[in-house]
N, CA, C, O and the ligand as a Tripos MOL2 file, in Angstrom:
@<TRIPOS>MOLECULE
protein
  297   295    75     0     0
PROTEIN
NO_CHARGES

@<TRIPOS>ATOM
      1 N          66.5640   82.0630  104.8330 N.3       1 MET1
      2 CA         66.4770   83.4230  104.3000 C.3       1 MET1
      3 C          67.4870   83.5750  103.1640 C.2       1 MET1
      4 O          68.6640   83.2570  103.3340 O.2       1 MET1
      5 N          67.0440   84.0480  102.0360 N.am      2 PRO2
      6 CA         67.9770   84.1870  100.9080 C.3       2 PRO2
      7 C          68.9980   85.2820  101.1740 C.2       2 PRO2
      8 O          68.7600   86.2230  101.9300 O.2       2 PRO2
      9 N          70.1210   85.1250  100.5360 N.am      3 LEU3
     10 CA         71.1930   86.0970  100.6830 C.3       3 LEU3
     11 C          70.8820   87.3000   99.8020 C.2       3 LEU3
     12 O          70.8790   87.2030   98.5750 O.2       3 LEU3
     13 N          70.6210   88.4290  100.4410 N.am      4 GLU4
     14 CA         70.2530   89.6160   99.6740 C.3       4 GLU4
     15 C          71.4070   90.5920   99.6220 C.2       4 GLU4
     16 O          71.5300   91.4900  100.4550 O.2       4 GLU4
     17 N          72.2520   90.3940   98.6210 N.am      5 ILE5
     18 CA         73.3560   91.3180   98.4450 C.3       5 ILE5
     19 C          73.3960   91.7700   97.0070 C.2       5 ILE5
     20 O          72.8850   91.0920   96.1170 O.2       5 ILE5
     21 N          73.9970   92.9050   96.7840 N.am      6 GLY6
     22 CA         74.1100   93.4500   95.4410 C.3       6 GLY6
     23 C          75.5100   93.9650   95.1970 C.2       6 GLY6
     24 O          76.3510   93.9800   96.0960 O.2       6 GLY6
     25 N          75.7470   94.3860   93.9680 N.am      7 LEU7
     26 CA         77.0530   94.9150   93.6080 C.3       7 LEU7
     27 C          77.4030   96.1000   94.4990 C.2       7 LEU7
     28 O          76.5560   96.9360   94.8150 O.2       7 LEU7
     29 N          78.6610   96.1520   94.8920 N.am      8 ASN8
     30 CA         79.2090   97.2490   95.6980 C.3       8 ASN8
     31 C          78.7290   97.2560   97.1370 C.2       8 ASN8
     32 O          79.0310   98.1830   97.8880 O.2       8 ASN8
     33 N          77.9850   96.2320   97.5270 N.am      9 ASP9
     34 CA         77.6570   96.0990   98.9420 C.3       9 ASP9
     35 C          78.9500   95.7730   99.7140 C.2       9 ASP9
     36 O          79.8240   95.0620   99.2190 O.2       9 ASP9
     37 N          79.0410   96.3010  100.9140 N.am     10 VAL10
     38 CA         80.1770   95.9820  101.7780 C.3      10 VAL10
     39 C          79.7030   94.9930  102.8270 C.2      10 VAL10
     40 O          78.7370   95.2490  103.5460 O.2      10 VAL10
     41 N          80.3960   93.8530  102.9100 N.am     11 VAL11
     42 CA         79.9820   92.8060  103.8370 C.3      11 VAL11
     43 C          81.1080   92.4930  104.8170 C.2      11 VAL11
     44 O          82.2890   92.6620  104.5130 O.2      11 VAL11
     45 N          80.7130   92.0370  105.9900 N.am     12 GLN12
     46 CA         81.6810   91.6300  107.0040 C.3      12 GLN12
     47 C          81.5930   90.1220  107.1660 C.2      12 GLN12
     48 O          80.5050   89.5730  107.3400 O.2      12 GLN12
     49 N          82.7410   89.4510  107.1080 N.am     13 LEU13
     50 CA         82.7680   88.0020  107.2530 C.3      13 LEU13
     51 C          83.1920   87.6150  108.6690 C.2      13 LEU13
     52 O          83.8250   88.3870  109.3900 O.2      13 LEU13
     53 N          82.8160   86.3830  109.0400 N.am     14 ARG14
     54 CA         83.1050   85.9300  110.4010 C.3      14 ARG14
     55 C          84.5990   85.8070  110.6520 C.2      14 ARG14
     56 O          85.0810   86.0750  111.7520 O.2      14 ARG14
     57 N          85.3220   85.4010  109.6240 N.am     15 LYS15
     58 CA         86.7570   85.1740  109.7970 C.3      15 LYS15
     59 C          87.5310   86.2640  109.0530 C.2      15 LYS15
     60 O          87.3540   86.4290  107.8460 O.2      15 LYS15
     61 N          88.3700   86.9940  109.7460 N.am     16 PRO16
     62 CA         89.1260   88.0570  109.0780 C.3      16 PRO16
     63 C          90.1120   87.5070  108.0620 C.2      16 PRO16
     64 O          90.6080   86.3900  108.2040 O.2      16 PRO16
     65 N          90.3920   88.2990  107.0380 N.am     17 HIS17
     66 CA         91.4250   87.9680  106.0730 C.3      17 HIS17
     67 C          92.7820   88.0730  106.7720 C.2      17 HIS17
     68 O          92.9240   88.8520  107.7150 O.2      17 HIS17
     69 N          93.7790   87.3050  106.3280 N.am     18 PRO18
     70 CA         95.1120   87.3940  106.9500 C.3      18 PRO18
     71 C          95.6740   88.8090  106.9870 C.2      18 PRO18
     72 O          96.5340   89.0990  107.8180 O.2      18 PRO18
     73 N          95.2160   89.6910  106.1170 N.am     19 CYS19
     74 CA         95.7330   91.0650  106.1170 C.3      19 CYS19
     75 C          95.1760   91.8630  107.2830 C.2      19 CYS19
     76 O          95.6430   92.9700  107.5490 O.2      19 CYS19
     77 N          94.1770   91.3170  107.9900 N.am     20 GLY20
     78 CA         93.6390   92.0110  109.1490 C.3      20 GLY20
     79 C          92.2720   92.6090  108.9300 C.2      20 GLY20
     80 O          91.5910   92.9790  109.8860 O.2      20 GLY20
     81 N          91.8600   92.7080  107.6700 N.am     21 SER21
     82 CA         90.5570   93.2830  107.3760 C.3      21 SER21
     83 C          89.4880   92.1960  107.3330 C.2      21 SER21
     84 O          89.7480   91.0880  106.8630 O.2      21 SER21
     85 N          88.2980   92.5030  107.8170 N.am     22 ASP22
     86 CA         87.2120   91.5240  107.7050 C.3      22 ASP22
     87 C          86.0610   92.0730  106.8760 C.2      22 ASP22
     88 O          84.9580   91.5260  106.8980 O.2      22 ASP22
     89 N          86.3150   93.1430  106.1510 N.am     23 THR23
     90 CA         85.2700   93.7110  105.2940 C.3      23 THR23
     91 C          85.6570   93.5440  103.8290 C.2      23 THR23
     92 O          86.8130   93.6950  103.4350 O.2      23 THR23
     93 N          84.6400   93.2260  103.0510 N.am     24 TRP24
     94 CA         84.8150   92.9400  101.6280 C.3      24 TRP24
     95 C          83.7370   93.6740  100.8360 C.2      24 TRP24
     96 O          82.6440   93.9210  101.3450 O.2      24 TRP24
     97 N          84.0480   94.0190   99.5960 N.am     25 VAL25
     98 CA         83.0480   94.6430   98.7390 C.3      25 VAL25
     99 C          82.6750   93.6500   97.6350 C.2      25 VAL25
    100 O          83.5310   92.9430   97.1020 O.2      25 VAL25
    101 N          81.3930   93.6120   97.3090 N.am     26 VAL26
    102 CA         80.8970   92.6900   96.2890 C.3      26 VAL26
    103 C          81.2270   93.2540   94.9110 C.2      26 VAL26
    104 O          80.7990   94.3540   94.5580 O.2      26 VAL26
    105 N          81.9880   92.4940   94.1420 N.am     27 VAL27
    106 CA         82.4140   92.9820   92.8330 C.3      27 VAL27
    107 C          81.8260   92.1510   91.6900 C.2      27 VAL27
    108 O          81.9560   92.5200   90.5230 O.2      27 VAL27
    109 N          81.1820   91.0360   92.0230 N.am     28 ARG28
    110 CA         80.6220   90.1960   90.9750 C.3      28 ARG28
    111 C          79.4600   89.3970   91.5330 C.2      28 ARG28
    112 O          79.5380   88.8600   92.6380 O.2      28 ARG28
    113 N          78.3930   89.3220   90.7730 N.am     29 LEU29
    114 CA         77.2500   88.5190   91.1860 C.3      29 LEU29
    115 C          77.0120   87.4190   90.1640 C.2      29 LEU29
    116 O          77.1900   87.6190   88.9630 O.2      29 LEU29
    117 N          76.6100   86.2670   90.6530 N.am     30 GLY30
    118 CA         76.3490   85.1490   89.7540 C.3      30 GLY30
    119 C          76.1540   83.9140   90.5870 C.2      30 GLY30
    120 O          75.7590   84.0010   91.7490 O.2      30 GLY30
    121 N          76.4270   82.7580   90.0080 N.am     31 ALA31
    122 CA         76.3940   81.5270   90.8050 C.3      31 ALA31
    123 C          77.4320   81.6120   91.9040 C.2      31 ALA31
    124 O          77.2110   81.1470   93.0220 O.2      31 ALA31
    125 N          78.5790   82.2150   91.5710 N.am     32 ASP32
    126 CA         79.5810   82.5370   92.5750 C.3      32 ASP32
    127 C          79.5850   84.0420   92.7970 C.2      32 ASP32
    128 O          79.3470   84.8250   91.8770 O.2      32 ASP32
    129 N          79.8610   84.4270   94.0370 N.am     33 ILE33
    130 CA         79.9210   85.8400   94.3800 C.3      33 ILE33
    131 C          81.3820   86.2740   94.4410 C.2      33 ILE33
    132 O          82.1930   85.6610   95.1360 O.2      33 ILE33
    133 N          81.7050   87.3230   93.7180 N.am     34 GLY34
    134 CA         83.0660   87.8500   93.7560 C.3      34 GLY34
    135 C          83.1930   88.8970   94.8450 C.2      34 GLY34
    136 O          82.3890   89.8240   94.9400 O.2      34 GLY34
    137 N          84.2260   88.7270   95.6690 N.am     35 LEU35
    138 CA         84.4650   89.6720   96.7630 C.3      35 LEU35
    139 C          85.8750   90.2210   96.6520 C.2      35 LEU35
    140 O          86.8030   89.5100   96.2670 O.2      35 LEU35
    141 N          86.0260   91.4890   96.9910 N.am     36 LYS36
    142 CA         87.3500   92.1000   97.0360 C.3      36 LYS36
    143 C          87.6070   92.5870   98.4520 C.2      36 LYS36
    144 O          86.8040   93.3220   99.0260 O.2      36 LYS36
    145 N          88.7400   92.1680   99.0090 N.am     37 CYS37
    146 CA         89.1100   92.5550  100.3660 C.3      37 CYS37
    147 C          89.3920   94.0530  100.4050 C.2      37 CYS37
    148 O          90.1280   94.5820   99.5720 O.2      37 CYS37
    149 N          88.7940   94.7270  101.3870 N.am     38 LEU38
    150 CA         89.0030   96.1680  101.5020 C.3      38 LEU38
    151 C          90.3340   96.4920  102.1610 C.2      38 LEU38
    152 O          90.7660   97.6450  102.1560 O.2      38 LEU38
    153 N          90.9840   95.4860  102.7260 N.am     39 GLY39
    154 CA         92.2710   95.7290  103.3550 C.3      39 GLY39
    155 C          93.4110   95.6780  102.3500 C.2      39 GLY39
    156 O          94.2840   96.5460  102.3490 O.2      39 GLY39
    157 N          93.4040   94.6670  101.4980 N.am     40 CYS40
    158 CA         94.5560   94.4510  100.6220 C.3      40 CYS40
    159 C          94.1810   94.3410   99.1510 C.2      40 CYS40
    160 O          95.0610   94.2630   98.2940 O.2      40 CYS40
    161 N          92.8750   94.3340   98.8460 N.am     41 GLY41
    162 CA         92.4700   94.2890   97.4450 C.3      41 GLY41
    163 C          92.4260   92.9000   96.8530 C.2      41 GLY41
    164 O          92.1590   92.7440   95.6620 O.2      41 GLY41
    165 N          92.6850   91.8760   97.6690 N.am     42 HIS42
    166 CA         92.6420   90.4920   97.1990 C.3      42 HIS42
    167 C          91.2210   90.1210   96.7860 C.2      42 HIS42
    168 O          90.2590   90.4750   97.4670 O.2      42 HIS42
    169 N          91.0930   89.4070   95.6680 N.am     43 ARG43
    170 CA         89.7720   89.0060   95.1750 C.3      43 ARG43
    171 C          89.5620   87.5170   95.3560 C.2      43 ARG43
    172 O          90.4790   86.7170   95.1690 O.2      43 ARG43
    173 N          88.3300   87.1540   95.7280 N.am     44 VAL44
    174 CA         87.9780   85.7460   95.8360 C.3      44 VAL44
    175 C          86.6150   85.5350   95.1840 C.2      44 VAL44
    176 O          85.8260   86.4670   95.0270 O.2      44 VAL44
    177 N          86.3640   84.2870   94.8100 N.am     45 LEU45
    178 CA         85.0460   83.8870   94.3300 C.3      45 LEU45
    179 C          84.5010   82.8520   95.2940 C.2      45 LEU45
    180 O          85.1480   81.8340   95.5430 O.2      45 LEU45
    181 N          83.3260   83.0980   95.8340 N.am     46 LEU46
    182 CA         82.7220   82.1580   96.7630 C.3      46 LEU46
    183 C          81.3560   81.7470   96.2590 C.2      46 LEU46
    184 O          80.5780   82.5870   95.8060 O.2      46 LEU46
    185 N          81.0550   80.4410   96.3370 N.am     47 PRO47
    186 CA         79.6830   80.0260   96.0430 C.3      47 PRO47
    187 C          78.7350   80.7410   96.9960 C.2      47 PRO47
    188 O          79.0620   80.9980   98.1550 O.2      47 PRO47
    189 N          77.5660   81.0510   96.4810 N.am     48 ARG48
    190 CA         76.5850   81.8050   97.2630 C.3      48 ARG48
    191 C          76.3130   81.1490   98.6230 C.2      48 ARG48
    192 O          76.1770   81.8400   99.6320 O.2      48 ARG48
    193 N          76.2340   79.8280   98.6420 N.am     49 SER49
    194 CA         75.9330   79.1260   99.8990 C.3      49 SER49
    195 C          77.0780   79.2700  100.9010 C.2      49 SER49
    196 O          76.8480   79.3880  102.1050 O.2      49 SER49
    197 N          78.3080   79.2600  100.3960 N.am     50 THR50
    198 CA         79.4640   79.4220  101.2740 C.3      50 THR50
    199 C          79.4940   80.8250  101.8610 C.2      50 THR50
    200 O          79.7580   81.0100  103.0490 O.2      50 THR50
    201 N          79.2210   81.8060  101.0180 N.am     51 LEU51
    202 CA         79.2050   83.1810  101.5080 C.3      51 LEU51
    203 C          78.1210   83.3500  102.5680 C.2      51 LEU51
    204 O          78.3260   84.0400  103.5670 O.2      51 LEU51
    205 N          76.9680   82.7210  102.3500 N.am     52 ALA52
    206 CA         75.8720   82.8350  103.3220 C.3      52 ALA52
    207 C          76.3060   82.3250  104.6910 C.2      52 ALA52
    208 O          75.9000   82.8660  105.7190 O.2      52 ALA52
    209 N          77.1390   81.2740  104.6980 N.am     53 ARG53
    210 CA         77.6110   80.7360  105.9820 C.3      53 ARG53
    211 C          78.6540   81.6320  106.6190 C.2      53 ARG53
    212 O          78.7010   81.7690  107.8410 O.2      53 ARG53
    213 N          79.5060   82.2520  105.7780 N.am     54 ARG54
    214 CA         80.6120   83.0390  106.3360 C.3      54 ARG54
    215 C          80.2180   84.4750  106.6470 C.2      54 ARG54
    216 O          80.9250   85.1800  107.3670 O.2      54 ARG54
    217 N          79.1010   84.8960  106.1080 N.am     55 LEU55
    218 CA         78.6950   86.2870  106.2750 C.3      55 LEU55
    219 C          78.3310   86.5820  107.7230 C.2      55 LEU55
    220 O          77.5460   85.8670  108.3460 O.2      55 LEU55
    221 N          78.9130   87.6360  108.2310 N.am     56 LYS56
    222 CA         78.5500   88.0730  109.5800 C.3      56 LYS56
    223 C          77.4590   89.1310  109.4840 C.2      56 LYS56
    224 O          76.4180   89.0190  110.1300 O.2      56 LYS56
    225 N          77.7000   90.1430  108.6880 N.am     57 LYS57
    226 CA         76.6600   91.1380  108.4640 C.3      57 LYS57
    227 C          76.9540   91.9380  107.2140 C.2      57 LYS57
    228 O          78.0810   91.9680  106.7200 O.2      57 LYS57
    229 N          75.9060   92.5910  106.7110 N.am     58 ILE58
    230 CA         76.0710   93.5030  105.5900 C.3      58 ILE58
    231 C          76.3030   94.8930  106.1790 C.2      58 ILE58
    232 O          75.4500   95.4410  106.8770 O.2      58 ILE58
    233 N          77.4730   95.4450  105.8820 N.am     59 VAL59
    234 CA         77.8530   96.7150  106.4870 C.3      59 VAL59
    235 C          77.1280   97.8720  105.8080 C.2      59 VAL59
    236 O          76.5780   98.7450  106.4800 O.2      59 VAL59
    237 N          77.1270   97.8780  104.4770 N.am     60 SER60
    238 CA         76.4280   98.9330  103.7600 C.3      60 SER60
    239 C          76.0540   98.4370  102.3800 C.2      60 SER60
    240 O          76.6840   97.5310  101.8340 O.2      60 SER60
    241 N          75.0190   99.0460  101.8260 N.am     61 HIS61
    242 CA         74.5930   98.6880  100.4910 C.3      61 HIS61
    243 C          75.1940   99.6610   99.4840 C.2      61 HIS61
    244 O          75.3790  100.8450   99.7640 O.2      61 HIS61
    245 N          75.4890   99.1290   98.3110 N.am     62 GLY62
    246 CA         76.0940   99.9390   97.2750 C.3      62 GLY62
    247 C          75.0680  100.6720   96.4380 C.2      62 GLY62
    248 O          74.5400  101.7040   96.8530 O.2      62 GLY62
    249 N          74.7830  100.1400   95.2590 N.am     63 ASP63
    250 CA         73.9010  100.8260   94.3220 C.3      63 ASP63
    251 C          72.4390  100.7880   94.7280 C.2      63 ASP63
    252 O          71.7080  101.7550   94.5150 O.2      63 ASP63
    253 N          72.0130   99.6890   95.3030 N.am     64 ALA64
    254 CA         70.6020   99.5340   95.6130 C.3      64 ALA64
    255 C          70.1740  100.5000   96.7100 C.2      64 ALA64
    256 O          70.8890  100.6710   97.6970 O.2      64 ALA64
    257 N          69.0240  101.1290   96.5470 N.am     65 PRO65
    258 CA         68.5390  102.0220   97.5920 C.3      65 PRO65
    259 C          68.1750  101.2220   98.8400 C.2      65 PRO65
    260 O          67.6780  100.1010   98.7310 O.2      65 PRO65
    261 N          68.4140  101.7770  100.0110 N.am     66 PRO66
    262 CA         68.0850  101.0660  101.2470 C.3      66 PRO66
    263 C          66.5900  100.8960  101.4080 C.2      66 PRO66
    264 O          65.8110  101.8170  101.1650 O.2      66 PRO66
    265 N          66.2060   99.7020  101.8220 N.am     67 GLU67
    266 CA         64.7850   99.4420  102.0160 C.3      67 GLU67
    267 C          64.5620   98.9670  103.4400 C.2      67 GLU67
    268 O          64.3010   97.7890  103.6840 O.2      67 GLU67
    269 N          64.6660   99.8870  104.3620 N.am     68 THR68
    270 CA         64.4250   99.5400  105.7560 C.3      68 THR68
    271 C          62.9410   99.6860  106.0550 C.2      68 THR68
    272 O          62.3560  100.7370  105.7930 O.2      68 THR68
    273 N          62.3350   98.6530  106.5940 N.am     69 PRO69
    274 CA         60.8730   98.6590  106.8110 C.3      69 PRO69
    275 C          60.4250   99.6460  107.8840 C.2      69 PRO69
    276 O          59.2600  100.0430  107.9010 O.2      69 PRO69
    277 N          61.3110  100.0420  108.7640 N.am     70 HIS70
    278 CA         60.8840  100.9400  109.8390 C.3      70 HIS70
    279 C          61.6930  102.2150  109.8890 C.2      70 HIS70
    280 O          62.1180  102.6520  110.9590 O.2      70 HIS70
    281 N          61.9030  102.8090  108.7300 N.am     71 GLY71
    282 CA         62.5300  104.1160  108.6840 C.3      71 GLY71
    283 C          64.0070  104.1190  109.0080 C.2      71 GLY71
    284 O          64.6220  103.0650  109.1660 O.2      71 GLY71
    285 N          64.5750  105.3090  109.1080 N.am     72 GLY72
    286 CA         65.9970  105.4410  109.3580 C.3      72 GLY72
    287 C          66.2970  105.3200  110.8390 C.2      72 GLY72
    288 O          65.4370  105.0050  111.6610 O.2      72 GLY72
    289 N          67.5760  105.5880  111.1410 N.am     73 ASP73
    290 CA         67.9870  105.4800  112.5320 C.3      73 ASP73
    291 C          68.5990  106.7850  113.0280 C.2      73 ASP73
    292 O          69.4470  106.7700  113.9210 O.2      73 ASP73
    293 N          68.1880  107.8880  112.4710 N.am     74 ASN74
    294 CA         68.7350  109.1700  112.9310 C.3      74 ASN74
    295 C          67.7420  109.8430  113.8670 C.2      74 ASN74
    296 O          68.0090  110.9360  114.3670 O.2      74 ASN74
    297 ZN         92.9430   91.2120  102.7190 Zn       75 ZN75
@<TRIPOS>BOND
     1     1     2 1
     2     2     3 1
     3     3     4 2
     4     3     5 am
     5     5     6 1
     6     6     7 1
     7     7     8 2
     8     7     9 am
     9     9    10 1
    10    10    11 1
    11    11    12 2
    12    11    13 am
    13    13    14 1
    14    14    15 1
    15    15    16 2
    16    15    17 am
    17    17    18 1
    18    18    19 1
    19    19    20 2
    20    19    21 am
    21    21    22 1
    22    22    23 1
    23    23    24 2
    24    23    25 am
    25    25    26 1
    26    26    27 1
    27    27    28 2
    28    27    29 am
    29    29    30 1
    30    30    31 1
    31    31    32 2
    32    31    33 am
    33    33    34 1
    34    34    35 1
    35    35    36 2
    36    35    37 am
    37    37    38 1
    38    38    39 1
    39    39    40 2
    40    39    41 am
    41    41    42 1
    42    42    43 1
    43    43    44 2
    44    43    45 am
    45    45    46 1
    46    46    47 1
    47    47    48 2
    48    47    49 am
    49    49    50 1
    50    50    51 1
    51    51    52 2
    52    51    53 am
    53    53    54 1
    54    54    55 1
    55    55    56 2
    56    55    57 am
    57    57    58 1
    58    58    59 1
    59    59    60 2
    60    59    61 am
    61    61    62 1
    62    62    63 1
    63    63    64 2
    64    63    65 am
    65    65    66 1
    66    66    67 1
    67    67    68 2
    68    67    69 am
    69    69    70 1
    70    70    71 1
    71    71    72 2
    72    71    73 am
    73    73    74 1
    74    74    75 1
    75    75    76 2
    76    75    77 am
    77    77    78 1
    78    78    79 1
    79    79    80 2
    80    79    81 am
    81    81    82 1
    82    82    83 1
    83    83    84 2
    84    83    85 am
    85    85    86 1
    86    86    87 1
    87    87    88 2
    88    87    89 am
    89    89    90 1
    90    90    91 1
    91    91    92 2
    92    91    93 am
    93    93    94 1
    94    94    95 1
    95    95    96 2
    96    95    97 am
    97    97    98 1
    98    98    99 1
    99    99   100 2
   100    99   101 am
   101   101   102 1
   102   102   103 1
   103   103   104 2
   104   103   105 am
   105   105   106 1
   106   106   107 1
   107   107   108 2
   108   107   109 am
   109   109   110 1
   110   110   111 1
   111   111   112 2
   112   111   113 am
   113   113   114 1
   114   114   115 1
   115   115   116 2
   116   115   117 am
   117   117   118 1
   118   118   119 1
   119   119   120 2
   120   119   121 am
   121   121   122 1
   122   122   123 1
   123   123   124 2
   124   123   125 am
   125   125   126 1
   126   126   127 1
   127   127   128 2
   128   127   129 am
   129   129   130 1
   130   130   131 1
   131   131   132 2
   132   131   133 am
   133   133   134 1
   134   134   135 1
   135   135   136 2
   136   135   137 am
   137   137   138 1
   138   138   139 1
   139   139   140 2
   140   139   141 am
   141   141   142 1
   142   142   143 1
   143   143   144 2
   144   143   145 am
   145   145   146 1
   146   146   147 1
   147   147   148 2
   148   147   149 am
   149   149   150 1
   150   150   151 1
   151   151   152 2
   152   151   153 am
   153   153   154 1
   154   154   155 1
   155   155   156 2
   156   155   157 am
   157   157   158 1
   158   158   159 1
   159   159   160 2
   160   159   161 am
   161   161   162 1
   162   162   163 1
   163   163   164 2
   164   163   165 am
   165   165   166 1
   166   166   167 1
   167   167   168 2
   168   167   169 am
   169   169   170 1
   170   170   171 1
   171   171   172 2
   172   171   173 am
   173   173   174 1
   174   174   175 1
   175   175   176 2
   176   175   177 am
   177   177   178 1
   178   178   179 1
   179   179   180 2
   180   179   181 am
   181   181   182 1
   182   182   183 1
   183   183   184 2
   184   183   185 am
   185   185   186 1
   186   186   187 1
   187   187   188 2
   188   187   189 am
   189   189   190 1
   190   190   191 1
   191   191   192 2
   192   191   193 am
   193   193   194 1
   194   194   195 1
   195   195   196 2
   196   195   197 am
   197   197   198 1
   198   198   199 1
   199   199   200 2
   200   199   201 am
   201   201   202 1
   202   202   203 1
   203   203   204 2
   204   203   205 am
   205   205   206 1
   206   206   207 1
   207   207   208 2
   208   207   209 am
   209   209   210 1
   210   210   211 1
   211   211   212 2
   212   211   213 am
   213   213   214 1
   214   214   215 1
   215   215   216 2
   216   215   217 am
   217   217   218 1
   218   218   219 1
   219   219   220 2
   220   219   221 am
   221   221   222 1
   222   222   223 1
   223   223   224 2
   224   223   225 am
   225   225   226 1
   226   226   227 1
   227   227   228 2
   228   227   229 am
   229   229   230 1
   230   230   231 1
   231   231   232 2
   232   231   233 am
   233   233   234 1
   234   234   235 1
   235   235   236 2
   236   235   237 am
   237   237   238 1
   238   238   239 1
   239   239   240 2
   240   239   241 am
   241   241   242 1
   242   242   243 1
   243   243   244 2
   244   243   245 am
   245   245   246 1
   246   246   247 1
   247   247   248 2
   248   247   249 am
   249   249   250 1
   250   250   251 1
   251   251   252 2
   252   251   253 am
   253   253   254 1
   254   254   255 1
   255   255   256 2
   256   255   257 am
   257   257   258 1
   258   258   259 1
   259   259   260 2
   260   259   261 am
   261   261   262 1
   262   262   263 1
   263   263   264 2
   264   263   265 am
   265   265   266 1
   266   266   267 1
   267   267   268 2
   268   267   269 am
   269   269   270 1
   270   270   271 1
   271   271   272 2
   272   271   273 am
   273   273   274 1
   274   274   275 1
   275   275   276 2
   276   275   277 am
   277   277   278 1
   278   278   279 1
   279   279   280 2
   280   279   281 am
   281   281   282 1
   282   282   283 1
   283   283   284 2
   284   283   285 am
   285   285   286 1
   286   286   287 1
   287   287   288 2
   288   287   289 am
   289   289   290 1
   290   290   291 1
   291   291   292 2
   292   291   293 am
   293   293   294 1
   294   294   295 1
   295   295   296 2
@<TRIPOS>SUBSTRUCTURE
     1 MET1         2 RESIDUE 1 A MET
     2 PRO2         6 RESIDUE 1 A PRO
     3 LEU3        10 RESIDUE 1 A LEU
     4 GLU4        14 RESIDUE 1 A GLU
     5 ILE5        18 RESIDUE 1 A ILE
     6 GLY6        22 RESIDUE 1 A GLY
     7 LEU7        26 RESIDUE 1 A LEU
     8 ASN8        30 RESIDUE 1 A ASN
     9 ASP9        34 RESIDUE 1 A ASP
    10 VAL10       38 RESIDUE 1 A VAL
    11 VAL11       42 RESIDUE 1 A VAL
    12 GLN12       46 RESIDUE 1 A GLN
    13 LEU13       50 RESIDUE 1 A LEU
    14 ARG14       54 RESIDUE 1 A ARG
    15 LYS15       58 RESIDUE 1 A LYS
    16 PRO16       62 RESIDUE 1 A PRO
    17 HIS17       66 RESIDUE 1 A HIS
    18 PRO18       70 RESIDUE 1 A PRO
    19 CYS19       74 RESIDUE 1 A CYS
    20 GLY20       78 RESIDUE 1 A GLY
    21 SER21       82 RESIDUE 1 A SER
    22 ASP22       86 RESIDUE 1 A ASP
    23 THR23       90 RESIDUE 1 A THR
    24 TRP24       94 RESIDUE 1 A TRP
    25 VAL25       98 RESIDUE 1 A VAL
    26 VAL26      102 RESIDUE 1 A VAL
    27 VAL27      106 RESIDUE 1 A VAL
    28 ARG28      110 RESIDUE 1 A ARG
    29 LEU29      114 RESIDUE 1 A LEU
    30 GLY30      118 RESIDUE 1 A GLY
    31 ALA31      122 RESIDUE 1 A ALA
    32 ASP32      126 RESIDUE 1 A ASP
    33 ILE33      130 RESIDUE 1 A ILE
    34 GLY34      134 RESIDUE 1 A GLY
    35 LEU35      138 RESIDUE 1 A LEU
    36 LYS36      142 RESIDUE 1 A LYS
    37 CYS37      146 RESIDUE 1 A CYS
    38 LEU38      150 RESIDUE 1 A LEU
    39 GLY39      154 RESIDUE 1 A GLY
    40 CYS40      158 RESIDUE 1 A CYS
    41 GLY41      162 RESIDUE 1 A GLY
    42 HIS42      166 RESIDUE 1 A HIS
    43 ARG43      170 RESIDUE 1 A ARG
    44 VAL44      174 RESIDUE 1 A VAL
    45 LEU45      178 RESIDUE 1 A LEU
    46 LEU46      182 RESIDUE 1 A LEU
    47 PRO47      186 RESIDUE 1 A PRO
    48 ARG48      190 RESIDUE 1 A ARG
    49 SER49      194 RESIDUE 1 A SER
    50 THR50      198 RESIDUE 1 A THR
    51 LEU51      202 RESIDUE 1 A LEU
    52 ALA52      206 RESIDUE 1 A ALA
    53 ARG53      210 RESIDUE 1 A ARG
    54 ARG54      214 RESIDUE 1 A ARG
    55 LEU55      218 RESIDUE 1 A LEU
    56 LYS56      222 RESIDUE 1 A LYS
    57 LYS57      226 RESIDUE 1 A LYS
    58 ILE58      230 RESIDUE 1 A ILE
    59 VAL59      234 RESIDUE 1 A VAL
    60 SER60      238 RESIDUE 1 A SER
    61 HIS61      242 RESIDUE 1 A HIS
    62 GLY62      246 RESIDUE 1 A GLY
    63 ASP63      250 RESIDUE 1 A ASP
    64 ALA64      254 RESIDUE 1 A ALA
    65 PRO65      258 RESIDUE 1 A PRO
    66 PRO66      262 RESIDUE 1 A PRO
    67 GLU67      266 RESIDUE 1 A GLU
    68 THR68      270 RESIDUE 1 A THR
    69 PRO69      274 RESIDUE 1 A PRO
    70 HIS70      278 RESIDUE 1 A HIS
    71 GLY71      282 RESIDUE 1 A GLY
    72 GLY72      286 RESIDUE 1 A GLY
    73 ASP73      290 RESIDUE 1 A ASP
    74 ASN74      294 RESIDUE 1 A ASN
    75 ZN75       297 GROUP 0 **** ****
């Protein structure tokens, strides 16, 4: 399954950052994905394949409208 993330998406990684936060916001898209730690603001660049392995879940989407196939959850 391809990695479907966009700018400003908030993602959770399997391994927490040393600062204690495990959520990151997508700040750059390309061959490498730029992530900024929401705990301390540290930025990293990860190859798309590496991010796909470390990704636990997508917490929220940024600019892109949500496309849930079976409606909302309210
Ligand atoms: Zn951090």
